[in-house]
Structures are given as structure tokens and as C-alpha cells.
N, C-alpha and C positions, 0 to 999 in steps of 0.2 A: 044370190051372188055373195061370195065370201070375200072378205077383206083381210089382208095380211098386214100386220104391223111390223115395221122394221125394228129389229132388236137394238136396244140402246147399249152402247159400249160404256161400261162403268169403270174401265181401267184408268181413266184420267184421275179418279179419286186417289189412286196410289201416288200421284205426283205431289199432292198436298199432304199426304200422310205424315212425312217428317215434320212439317210445320205444326200439324195438330199435336203430335207427340211432344215437340219442344214447348208449345204453349201450355200443354197439360202439366208438364213438369215444372215450368218456370212461373206459371200464373195460377192455373186452376187448383192444383193440389195445395200450394201454400195458402191460397184463399180459403179453401175448405178447412184447412188446419186452423186458421184464424177464426173461422166461424165456429168450429168445435170448441176452441178455448173460450170464446166469448159467452157461451151459455153454460159454462161449468166453473165451479170453484175448485181449483187444483190445490188440494191440501198437501199432497205428496205425489211422487210419480206413480204410486200404486193406488191412491185414493182420490177420487174425483166425485164431486156432488153437482148434480144438475140444478142450476139456479134460474134458468129461463132468461128473461130480459132484465134481471136484477142489475147486472153490471152496466147495461145501457142506461138505465134510470139513474144509477149512481154517478156515471160519468157526466150525464147531461146536467146534473145538479152542481157539478164542480165549478166553483167560482174561478179557479185558475184557468180552467178550460175556456170560460167566457172571455177572460182577459186576453188569453193567447189567441183566440179566434178573432177578436177585434183588432189586435195588433197585426195579425196575419193578413186580414182583409185590407187594412190600411196600407200595409207595406206593398202588397201585390198591386193595388190600385195606383200607388205612387210610382211603382216600377213601370207600369204601362203608360202612365201620363208623362213620364220623363223619357223613357227609352224609345217608344214608338216615334214621336216627333223628332227626337234627336237622331235616331237611326235613319229616318227619311231624309233629313237635312244633310246628313253625312253622305248618303248615297247620291243625292243630287249634286254634291260638291266633288265627287270622285270623278277622275278622268274616264271617259267612255272607252277609249281604246289606246293601243300603243304600249310601250314599255312602262310608261308612267302608271297606266291603269294596273298592270301586273304588280308593280312595286307597291302601289297603294293598297291593293287587295291583300297582299301578303302582310304588310305592316298592320293593317286594320285587324286582320285575323289573329295576330300574335297572342292577344289576351285570351282567346278561346282555347289556346293550346296549353294553358297553364292549369294544372290540377287544382281542384277546389280547395284542398287543405293548404296548398302553397299560396293561393290567392289570399286566404285569411292570414297567413304568416307574413306575407308581403305588406299588407295593410296594417298589420299589428306593429310592424317596425316603422312603416311609413308615417303612422299617426302619433308616434311617441314624441313627446315634447323635448326630450334630451338628445336623441339621435335621429329621429325621423325627419324627413324633408318637409312634409306637410305640417306636422305638429310643431316643429321648430320655427317654420316660417310664420305660422299663425301666432305663436308666442312673441316673435319679434315685432309683429304688427300690433301687438297689444291686446290680442284676443286670448282670453283665458280658455284654452281648448284642452279638453281631457275626455277622451271617449270612455275612459274607465271610471270617471267620477260624475259625469253628467248624463242623465238618461236621454235628453234630447240630442246631445251631441253624439252619443253612442248610436242612436237610431239613425241619425243623418249620416254617420260614417258608414254604417252597414248599407244604407241606400246608395251612397256614393260608390262604395265598393262594388255593389251589384251592377250599377250603371256602367262603371268602367269595364267590368268583366263581360257583360252580356249585350251592351249596345251594338258592338260589332256584328253580332248575329243578326239583329234587325237590319243593320246597314247592308249586309251581304245579301239578305233576302230581298230587300227593296232594290238593291242594285241589279239583281237578276231580273226582277220584274221590269225595271226600266229598260234593260237591254233587250227585252222581248217585244218591245213596242216597235212596230214597223215604222220606217222612216217616212212613209207616205203621210202619216198623221202630222208629223212636224212640218212637212212641206206644205200641207194644206193650211196649217196654222200660220205659217209665214206668209202665205198668199193672202190670207184674211187679215193679216196685221195683228194677230193675237199677242197679248202681252205675256210675259213669263208666268205671271200668276194665273192667267187664263189657261195657258198650256198645262200648268200643273193641275189646275182644278178640273178641267174637262177632258184631259188626255191622260196625263201621267197617273193621277190618283185613281181614277176608275180602272185603269189597266193594271194597277198594282193591287187591286182589291184582293185578289186571290192569295198572293204571297203575304200581304199584310194580315190577312185572316190567320194564316199559318203562324206568322210571327207573334200575333197577339195570343193565340192559344198556347203556343210553345212557351212564351215568356210568362204567361199567367200560371200555367201548370208548374213550371219549374220554380217560379218565385213562391208559389204556394207550398212547395215542398222543400224550401231552402233549409239547410241544416249545417253543413260543414263550415261554410264561411263565417257566419256569426258565432258559431260555437268556438272556432279557433280564435277569432278576433276578440270577442267580449265574454264568451262563456255564458251567454244569455243575459248578462248584466249590463250596467249596474241595476241591482234589483231584478225586476223582470222586464226591463225595457226592451230587450232584444230576444226574449224567449218566445219563439214562435211555436206553431203547432207540432212540428216535427221534434223539437227539443222537449216539449211537454210529453210527447209520446215516448221518447227515449227514456226520460226520467221515470215514467211509469213502468216501462217494460224492463229496463236494465238497472236503473238506480234503485227503485223500490221493489222490483221483481213481482209486480202485481200483474200477472199474465192475463187474468180474466178481464179487469178493467182496460188493460192495454190493448187486448184483442178487440174488445167492444169499441174502444175509441178508434182503432185502426179502421174498422168498418165504417164508422161515422165519418172519419177523415176521408175515406175513399169516396163515399157518397156525396160529401160536401164538394169535393173537387169535380166529381162527375156532374153534379147538378149545376154548379156555377159555370162550368165549361159548356154545358148544354144551353143554358140561358144566354151566355155570351155569344156562342156560335149563332144561335137563332136571331139574336138582336143584330149581329153584324150582317147576316144574310138579308134581313129585312131592310136594313139601312142601305145595303149595296144594291138592292133592286129598285130603290127610289132614284131615278135618274135626275140629275140637276137640270134646271131650266137654263138654256143657253141665253146669255144676255146679248142683245143686239145693239 
């Protein structure tokens, strides 16, 4: 008895071929170029010497890299600790429907429309003690504020700038998660006499887990790659207070034109972000699967 197998139509692969080509040109080929530079000493355009992992070892011993990495991790964790709760609170306070909801949504999203370099320029002027609203107000209150002279104040100003710029993204994602909750859950909560905190803990927060996971990953990745805003605002100073990993990399590649070490650090930078996002995602997945016990 002979069996016949139905031929498989492979034409569907042609539908994703443009995507594969775009990814190859925008991601894979540049990545391979960076890998090539990271294992060579480029003496001149015509002369290159293979050095293996020498640049990786040299970069890992760099004290400036260690300092930039610690500042970067501290900044990214601070961003998450401030922006995620603040975004959730803002989403809970926003009107659910009607023209007020539309007006608030547009108003909240305004800061997201401003280009990154313009954001840095705005806060550069905003924080000046002579003409800036915030800087002048703090001076009038007797606070000696100068984001160009104090390392702590410079770091806090960059953090405040990032919170102002990107908290609306978290709020919009949380708002979308809240609007996707069926009204039947709220009706059952009202029948049971649940408090607002109980509704938030057992209904709203678990149902927002998916969008909050996206918000955390997006904000972590973006804050870990921040460059333009602190570069325009403080130039990485005073000292190295606001010199993050992206500015360290730019200094290596553009300022000092050390293509080998810069390429090696680019790969290290990439794997650091990949590893931390992987750990953060798995931790959030594990926490999300632990259902809270309902208090009677």
C-alpha cells in the first residue's frame, strides 16, 4: 500500500523575504562589521592586524567603563522606580471616556512628540539660574542650584528630565491596559464591597501585567541607551557625573577614533542590555504567575 504525501507550498516564504532583507541590511551586516573591527587593530585603511580578544580584555580593564556602567545601572533602576509607579498613578487618574479623556490623552502625550535634542535644550534653559524658570525659582527659595557645578544636582536634573519626557509613555500603556478590563470585574467588586485598593491589587494590577511588562522593558532598554538628552544638557559633566555608557562609547569611537576598542565595547554593551533584559523579563514572568491570595 503506497502512501502519498501532499506537497508543501513554500511560496509563503516570499512574503517575509522583504523583512529578512531589511533586517539583514539594518542589523546583521552592521553587527558583522562591528565584530570584524573588534578583533582587528586598524592601523590604516589598507593595513589591519588580527588581535583576537585583546580589545575586549583592554576594555574590561578600563576604570572609566566601570564607573560609567555603575552610573548607567543606577540611572536605569532609578528611572524604573520613579516612572512605573508614577505612570500607573497618572493612568488611574485619567478620565475613562468622553471628550475629557481625549483631551487628557493628547496633553499627556505632548512630551513624547518632542525630539530628544530639543528636550535637552529645553531643560538646559529651564534649569539656568538666570533665565530658567526652575533654576530661578530654586534660587529664590534659597537653594543653591546649579546643574553645571554640582554632580548630584546634574544627575538629579537628568533623571527629572527623563521622568518628564518618558513617564507619559508608561501612563499611556497603563491606560490602555485599564481600558481593556471588562466592566464585569468592577461590577463584581462593587457587589462584594471591595475597596479601591483591593480593586487595584486584585483586578487592575494583574490585568495590566502584560502592558506593564512592555513598559518596563521599553523604559529599561531606552534608559540604558540614553545619550542625546544628557549630552545636550550637561555634556556628560560636571566631571563624569552624567557620562553614561553611550557617551563613553561615542568618546571612544568618535573622539579618540579607537575603532577596535569601540567595536569591542559595542558588543559588550549589546550583550549587557540583552542579558539584563532577559533577566528582568524572566523575573517579571515569575512574579506575574504568582497569584496573590485574596483576603476575606
